[in-house]
C-alpha positions as CSV (number, residue, x, y, z in Angstrom):
1,X,25.0,-7.3,9.1
2,X,26.1,-6.0,12.6
3,X,25.5,-1.8,13.2
4,X,29.0,-0.1,13.2
5,X,30.0,3.3,14.6
6,X,29.4,4.8,11.5
7,X,26.0,3.3,11.4
8,X,25.0,4.9,14.5
9,X,24.1,8.2,13.0
10,X,21.0,6.4,11.5
11,X,18.0,6.2,13.3
12,X,15.4,3.4,13.9
13,X,12.2,3.1,12.6
14,X,9.4,2.8,15.0
15,X,6.9,-0.6,14.8
16,X,4.7,-2.5,16.3
17,X,4.8,-6.6,15.1
18,X,2.3,-8.5,14.6
19,X,3.1,-11.9,16.2
20,X,-0.3,-14.0,15.6
21,X,0.8,-17.6,14.5
22,X,4.7,-16.7,14.0
23,X,7.0,-18.8,15.3
24,X,9.5,-17.2,17.9
25,X,12.5,-18.7,19.5
26,X,13.8,-17.1,22.4
27,X,17.2,-18.4,24.3
28,X,17.3,-18.5,27.5
29,X,15.5,-19.0,30.5
30,X,16.4,-16.3,33.3
31,X,15.6,-13.3,33.9
32,X,16.2,-11.2,30.6
33,X,14.1,-14.0,28.8
34,X,11.1,-14.0,31.1
35,X,10.8,-10.6,30.4
36,X,10.2,-11.3,27.0
37,X,8.8,-13.9,27.3
38,X,5.8,-12.3,29.2
39,X,5.5,-9.5,26.5
40,X,5.1,-12.5,24.1
41,X,2.4,-14.7,25.8
42,X,-0.2,-12.0,25.0
43,X,0.5,-11.7,21.5
44,X,-0.5,-14.8,19.8
45,X,2.9,-16.0,19.2
46,X,2.6,-19.7,17.8
47,X,4.6,-21.6,18.2
48,X,6.6,-19.6,21.2
49,X,9.8,-21.6,21.8
50,X,12.4,-21.2,24.7
51,X,15.5,-23.2,24.5
52,X,17.5,-23.2,27.7
53,X,18.8,-26.0,30.1
54,X,17.2,-24.1,32.8
55,X,13.9,-21.5,33.1
56,X,12.3,-19.6,35.5
57,X,9.0,-20.7,37.5
58,X,7.0,-18.5,35.1
59,X,8.3,-19.8,31.7
60,X,7.6,-23.1,33.3
61,X,4.5,-22.5,34.0
62,X,3.6,-21.1,31.0
63,X,4.8,-24.3,29.0
64,X,2.7,-26.9,31.5
65,X,-0.3,-24.5,30.3
66,X,0.5,-25.0,26.6
67,X,1.5,-21.4,25.8
68,X,4.8,-22.1,24.8
69,X,7.2,-25.1,23.9
70,X,9.9,-25.4,26.4
71,X,13.5,-27.4,25.1
72,X,15.7,-27.6,28.5
73,X,18.7,-28.2,26.9
74,X,21.6,-25.7,26.0
75,X,21.3,-23.9,22.6
76,X,22.7,-25.5,19.4
77,X,23.0,-24.5,15.7
78,X,19.7,-25.1,13.6
79,X,17.2,-23.9,16.6
80,X,16.1,-20.6,14.8
81,X,15.5,-23.0,11.8
82,X,11.9,-21.6,10.6
83,X,11.4,-18.8,12.7
84,X,10.4,-15.6,12.0
85,X,11.7,-13.8,14.9
86,X,14.1,-14.6,17.3
87,X,15.4,-13.0,20.9
88,X,19.3,-14.1,22.4
89,X,18.0,-13.4,26.0
90,X,21.0,-15.3,28.0
91,X,23.3,-13.2,30.6
92,X,26.4,-14.9,28.2
93,X,27.2,-11.9,25.8
94,X,29.0,-14.2,23.4
95,X,26.5,-17.1,23.4
96,X,23.5,-14.1,22.7
97,X,26.1,-13.4,19.4
98,X,26.4,-16.4,17.8
99,X,22.4,-16.6,18.0
100,X,22.7,-13.5,16.5
101,X,24.7,-14.8,13.7
102,X,22.8,-17.8,13.1
103,X,19.8,-16.0,12.9
104,X,21.1,-13.6,10.4
105,X,22.4,-16.4,8.1
106,X,18.9,-17.4,8.0
107,X,17.2,-13.9,7.4
108,X,15.4,-14.1,11.3
109,X,15.4,-10.5,12.7
110,X,17.2,-10.8,15.9
111,X,17.1,-9.0,19.3
112,X,20.7,-9.7,21.2
113,X,20.0,-8.3,24.8
114,X,22.4,-5.9,25.7
115,X,24.5,-6.0,22.5
116,X,22.6,-3.3,19.9
117,X,25.3,-4.1,17.1
118,X,24.0,-7.4,16.9
119,X,19.8,-6.0,17.1
120,X,18.3,-5.9,13.8
121,X,15.3,-4.5,16.2
122,X,15.2,-2.7,19.7
123,X,12.4,-3.4,22.2
124,X,11.1,-0.3,23.6
125,X,10.0,0.7,27.4
126,X,6.5,0.7,27.1
127,X,3.6,2.4,29.2
128,X,0.8,0.2,28.8
129,X,-2.9,1.1,29.8
130,X,-5.3,-1.7,28.7
131,X,-4.5,-1.7,24.7
132,X,-3.0,1.5,24.4
133,X,0.4,1.2,24.5
134,X,3.2,3.9,24.5
135,X,6.5,2.7,23.1
136,X,9.9,5.0,24.3
137,X,13.0,4.7,22.7
138,X,16.6,6.2,22.7
139,X,17.9,4.0,20.1
140,X,19.8,1.7,22.5
141,X,21.8,5.0,23.6
142,X,20.7,4.7,27.2
143,X,18.2,2.7,28.9
144,X,18.3,4.3,32.0
145,X,16.4,7.5,30.3
146,X,14.0,5.1,28.4
147,X,13.0,3.9,31.9
148,X,13.3,7.4,33.7
149,X,10.9,8.7,31.0
150,X,8.5,5.6,31.4
151,X,8.1,6.6,34.7
152,X,7.5,9.9,34.3
153,X,4.7,8.9,31.7
154,X,3.2,6.8,33.9
155,X,2.7,9.5,36.4
156,X,0.4,11.2,33.4
157,X,-1.5,8.7,32.1
158,X,-3.7,7.1,33.9
159,X,-5.2,4.2,34.2
160,X,-8.6,5.2,32.7
161,X,-6.4,5.6,29.2
162,X,-6.7,2.1,28.7
163,X,-10.7,2.4,29.2
164,X,-11.0,5.6,27.0
165,X,-9.5,3.6,24.3
166,X,-11.9,1.1,24.7
167,X,-15.1,3.6,24.7
168,X,-13.6,5.2,21.7
169,X,-13.3,2.0,19.5
170,X,-16.9,1.3,20.7
171,X,-18.0,4.0,19.1
172,X,-15.5,3.7,16.0
173,X,-17.3,0.5,15.0
174,X,-20.8,1.6,15.9
175,X,-20.1,4.4,13.2
176,X,-19.6,2.2,10.7
177,X,-19.1,3.8,7.4
178,X,-19.9,7.0,8.7
179,X,-16.7,7.2,10.3
180,X,-14.5,8.0,7.5
181,X,-17.1,11.2,7.0
182,X,-15.7,12.4,10.7
183,X,-13.1,14.8,10.9
184,X,-9.8,13.9,12.5
185,X,-10.1,17.2,14.3
186,X,-13.9,16.2,15.8
187,X,-12.5,13.4,17.1
188,X,-10.0,15.2,19.1
189,X,-12.6,17.6,19.9
190,X,-14.7,15.1,21.6
191,X,-12.6,13.6,23.4
192,X,-12.5,16.4,26.1
193,X,-12.2,16.6,29.8
194,X,-16.3,15.5,30.3
195,X,-15.9,12.5,28.3
196,X,-12.6,11.6,29.9
197,X,-14.2,12.3,33.7
198,X,-17.0,9.7,32.8
199,X,-14.4,7.2,32.1
200,X,-12.8,7.9,35.0
201,X,-15.7,7.6,37.0
202,X,-16.8,4.1,35.6
203,X,-19.8,5.4,33.4
204,X,-18.4,3.2,30.2
205,X,-22.0,3.3,28.9
206,X,-22.8,6.9,29.3
207,X,-19.3,7.9,27.8
208,X,-20.5,5.8,24.3
209,X,-23.4,7.6,24.6
210,X,-21.9,11.0,24.4
211,X,-18.7,10.2,22.2
212,X,-21.5,8.6,19.7
213,X,-24.0,11.6,19.8
214,X,-21.2,14.3,19.3
215,X,-19.6,12.0,16.5
216,X,-23.0,11.4,15.0
217,X,-23.6,15.3,14.7
218,X,-20.4,16.0,13.0
219,X,-21.5,13.3,10.1
220,X,-23.0,15.1,7.1
221,X,-25.3,11.7,6.4
222,X,-26.5,12.3,10.2
223,X,-27.8,15.8,9.3
224,X,-24.9,17.8,11.2
225,X,-22.2,20.0,10.1
226,X,-19.5,18.6,7.7
């Protein structure tokens, strides 16, 4: 059921979707659809199906590489059968609405581009640094503000943040069962400017050793303070 004007008073629930081995259908092959496909390809979607009479060079390249299935024809009812997620990504609002109607009849969550009432979810603006992702949403109220916010955050969150994530993840795995004994505030204290400077200089091994040593000292089983 499409959102009404009254429904706009409710917030969206923020979430990141696990799409590994999920069936996702993108209707459209132009610039809008290409943007969606670029975001979906790294997510392990299988199968990823694109339905459009004509597709961009990027989509065709991905089809040739086996990353997606390209159906070079117009959308028709039944294309969403068995889908876990759908994107109505054409530049035809009427067609997008038809795709959204089929999705809802089938109980498939759908995003209809530039048509918030026909969206079961909305795609946020993203700041990505490696596998660190910061999502920005305006609840569909102003894509311009979302884009502006993203550009501001990109200046604050530098490329080194992706590497910082990998250092922290490596140490977290290395702590094993002891990681549950490290208080959240100890993690925050350990992620200090000295550690970030090592990461910024590309000294990953030194950063891992420094962080691991700090957190091991805070673990009761390592003889440090609780």
